[in-house]
N, C-alpha and C positions, 0 to 999 in steps of 0.2 A: 415419444414423450418421455421426459425424465421422471423416473419413479424412485431412483436411488441416488443418494449423495454421499460420497466418501470425502471426508475432510482430512487434510493435514491438521495438526494441532498448533504447533508453535509458529507464530507469524500469520496464521490464518484465522484462528479463533481466539488465541491469547497472545499477548505481547510479552514474550520473555527475552527479546533481543537485548535490552540493556543488561539484564542479569547474566545472560550467556556471555556477552562481550566482556563485562567486568570480570567475571570468573575466569575466562580464558586469559585475559591479560595478567591476572594475579598468578596463574600457573606459569605463563611465559616468564614473568618477572622472577618467580621462584627459581627457575632453572637458568637464570642469567640471559634470557633471550629478549630481543626487542619487543616492546608492546606494539599493538596495532591501533590506529585511529578507528573510529566507527566506520568511516568510509572504506578504509582498507579492509576491515573485517568483513563488511558486507560484500566487497568485491571478490574476496578470496575464499570465504567460507563456503563449503560445498559438502554434499552428501554423495556416497558414504563419507563420514567425517575422518576416517583413517587417512585419506589422501590429504586433507587439509593439515593434519598434524604432521604428516611426513614432510610437507613443504616448509613448515615453520619450526618444527621441533623434532626433526628426523632422527637426531642422535639420542633422544630420550625414548625409552620403551613406552609403547602405547598404553600398557597396563598402568604404568606409573602416572602418565598424564591423565588418564581417565579417573584414577583414584583421587588425584589432587583436585581435578575439576569438580567432581561430585561433592567433595568435602566443602568446597566454596559455594557451589550452586545451592546446596541444601540450605545454607544460611541465608540465601536470598529468595527463598520460595515466596515469602510474603510480598515481594515487589512485583510479582507476575500478575498482570491485570487483563481483563477481557478487552478485546478490541472493539472499537465502535462498530455498530451494526451487527455484531456477531449474535447477540442474544435475539435481536429482532429477526434475523435470518433463520436461526434455529426454531423459533416459534412459527415462522412461515412454513418451514418444512413439516413441523408437526401438524399445522393447520391443513396442509395439503396432503397429509398422510404419506409423505415421502419417507422411505427407509433411510436411516442415517447411520454412518459408520465413521470411525476415526482410524486412520492408518498413519502411524507416526513412529519416529525414532525415540520419542520420549519414553522414559522408563515408567513402569507401572506406579511406582511410589510417587512420582511427580504428578502424573495424571490424576491419581487419586486425591492428592492434596489440593491440586489446583481446581479440579472439577467439583470437589466438595465445597471449596471456598466460593466459586462463582455459580455453582448450581447447574453447570452445563451437562452433568452426567445424565440428568433426567431426559435430555433431548437426544441422547446418543443410544442407538439400539445395541451396537456392538463395537467396542474399541479393540483395535489390534495395535499393540504397543511394543516398544523395544525393537522395532524393525530397522536394523542397520542399513539394509538395502530394500527399499519398499518394492522395487521391481520384482524381487523374488517372492513377495508376499501377496501381491494383488491378485494373482491367479487363484491362490488358495482361498482368499476372501470371496471372490466371485463365485467359485465353485461351491464353497461351504453354504452359501446363502441362496444359491440358484439365481444369481443376478444376471440379467441380460445386459451385455456390455453396452449396446446402443440405447439402453434406458438408464445408463449410469453416468454420473458426472463426478470427476475427481477435482477438488478445489484445493489449491496449494499456492505457496508463495515462493517456491524454489524450482530451479530447472529440474532437479531430481523428481519433483512431483509431476511435472509435465511428461518427463520420460517414463515415469511409472504408469501414468494414464495411457500413454501410447503403447506400452508393453502389455497392458491389459485390454487394449482395444476399446477403451471408454472415452467419453468426451473429457476435455481438459479445460480448466479455467485457472489462469494465473491472477493472483491478487497482489496489489502493490503495497500491502500493509506489513510486510515482513522482511525477510533477509535479502532476497534478490531484488535488484532494481529493474527498471523497464528494459534496458538493453539486454540484460541477461535473460529475462523472460521471453522477450521477442525472439532471441536466438533459438529458443526451444520450440517456437512455432505452435503455441497452444491454440485451441479453437477460439478461446476468448481471453482477453485481458481486461480486468475491471479494476477500478480504483479501490473498491472495498465491497464487502458483501451486500451492502445496501443497493449498490448498482446492479449486482447480479440478481437480486430479488426483483428489481424493476424489470430487468430483461426477461426473466422467467415468467413473471406475471403478464407482461405485454405479449409474449409469444405463447401463452397458455401451456407452459412447460415443454414446448417443442424446442429442440436445439439441434437442427440439422444445418447443412450449408446455407440454406436460404435464410434461416432465422439468425445464424451467427453473423451473416453479412448485414442483415437488417439491424442487428443489435449495435452495430457501429454508429448508428444514428441516421437521421433523415438525410436524403441527398440534397436537401435545401440548406443554404447557409444559415448559420446560427448567429443571432445578434447578441453581442456581449458588451458590457461596460466595465471599465476598470479605472482606477485612480492612482496617480502618483501623489502620495500624501506627505505633506510637509509638517514638521513640528515647529515650535516657536524658535528653535535654534537653527532652523534652516536645513535640518536633516530630512532625509526621505525614508519612508518605510519600505523595506524589501522583505518578501516572504519566500520561503523555499517549499516546494510541493513535489510530492511523488509523481503526480500526473504530468508534470512538466520535466520529467527526467531528473528530478532533484536539482533543477536549476532555479536561480533566483528570479523573482519577478514582482509584479504589483498585484494587489488583491482586486478581485472583481468577479463577475459571473454573468449569467444569462438574463436577458430581459424577458419578463413574463408578459403574456397577452394582457393588454389593457393598461399596462404600466407605463408611465412616462420614463424617459431615460434617466432623469435626475432621481426619481423615486427608486428606480431599479438600482442605480449606483449606491444610493444611501442605504438601501436595504441590504445589498450584498456586502458592503463594507461593514455594516453593523453585525451581520451574521458571521462574517469571517474574522473580524478583528475586535468587535465590540466598541468601535470608535464612531463618534458623530463627526460629520463634515461641515465645513463652512467654506466660503469663497470658492465654490465649485466653478471651474472654467473648462470649456472644451479645449482640447489640445490638438488631436489629430485622429484620423481614421486609418485603419490598416486592414488589408486582407491577410488572412492566415489560412492557407489552403494545404491541408494534409502534410503539415510539418512533421518531421521525424521526432521532433522534441516532445510533441504531445503523445499521450499514451495510446490513442486510437486515431484512426483516420477521421478527419473532420474539416469542415470549411467554416471558419469563423470570420465574421465582420467585427473587428475590434474598435470600439469607440473609446478612445483614451481621454482622460480628463486629468487636470491637476486640482488639488484641493488642500485645505489646511485642516488639521484636526481641531475639534472643539474641546476645550478644557484640558485636563491633565489625567484623565482616566488611563490606566495602563492597557496595553494591548492584551487581549485575551483571544487566542486563536481557537477556532473550532477544529474539527478533525480534518479539514481540507489542507491545512498547511502544517508543517512539522517544525518550522523555525522562523524567527523574524529578527530583523536588525534595523535600528535607526542609524543611518550613515550619511555623511556628506555625499553630494552627487558624484564627486570625483572618486570616492571609495566605492560607490555603487557600481560605477563603470568598470571597476577592477574585479568585481565579483563574476563568477560564472553565470551569466544571465541567459534567459531565454531570448530568442531573436526579437520578438516584438517589444520587449522591455528595453532592449538595447537601442532599438530604433527610436523609441520615445525619449529616452534619456539624451540621445545624441541630437534630437531635434529641439531640445530646450534652448531658449535664448541664452547666448553666452554672455 
């Protein structure tokens, strides 16, 4: 049974990625070095971060890079926000009397400022901060507090976090809310990968805080197919709405979700679209059905039956994404086909009447 949870901070409980990325680019620019796109930064940033700086600014002394980075990051402290589901999960830990720890590279001054702002400090029993290499610190943390490794879960967003958990002999959970993407986390072979902390809470509740091989396999979902609905939505200009999500390997696709018990297919579709985009639908028409069985593009093993529809948006309300998607675009169908699409969306677009 899980009795202790160790959290990474950045990308797991708070979203400081935009601030870190922008500050890093300012430093690179100051030293006459090429800036990185967000995708490039996420693909290459790693811990310990000394190796990252050697790759992109090896000719500049690390002390100078750190000095210039911290100067810029301090000015962006106000932009760091709590991640969706983080507060709810911390309250869940308190309610279940789980001991909570933070093991992070973040400096004490940043943790103090951010945890004071969001109030997370009251949910953390002991923070361990400024850990350049967490693998060297986890043993000290476990010993200092008498934690049983097989009763302890490390939750983080980077490969280094999964490696740290393995080094300490504790369970590991990768979350898709931070720096590393699905492929990177999969390569580290964690016990679990979840979209966000809300999903982890559901798994722990369902399994009564047990997290052994049987429970982690069960957490991947029922062995029965999951019925889902999704829509290719057109606007008045004939463009279609594409959304990009972490759970589909940051590929582009259509919005949609699972059908609930007792729900008609059209009601499920309209509900999911409203929840994910805040759009109302009209002219809803069935397009095709697809099997999607344990595709590597999705973040966990699953068998979906995908019911695809076309529809037109009602009115002119803007798209308002919930936390399931990170980006959206209205594009002509031809431009949509040129995007890095998930497989089922490409099948749908290519099946449209020419």
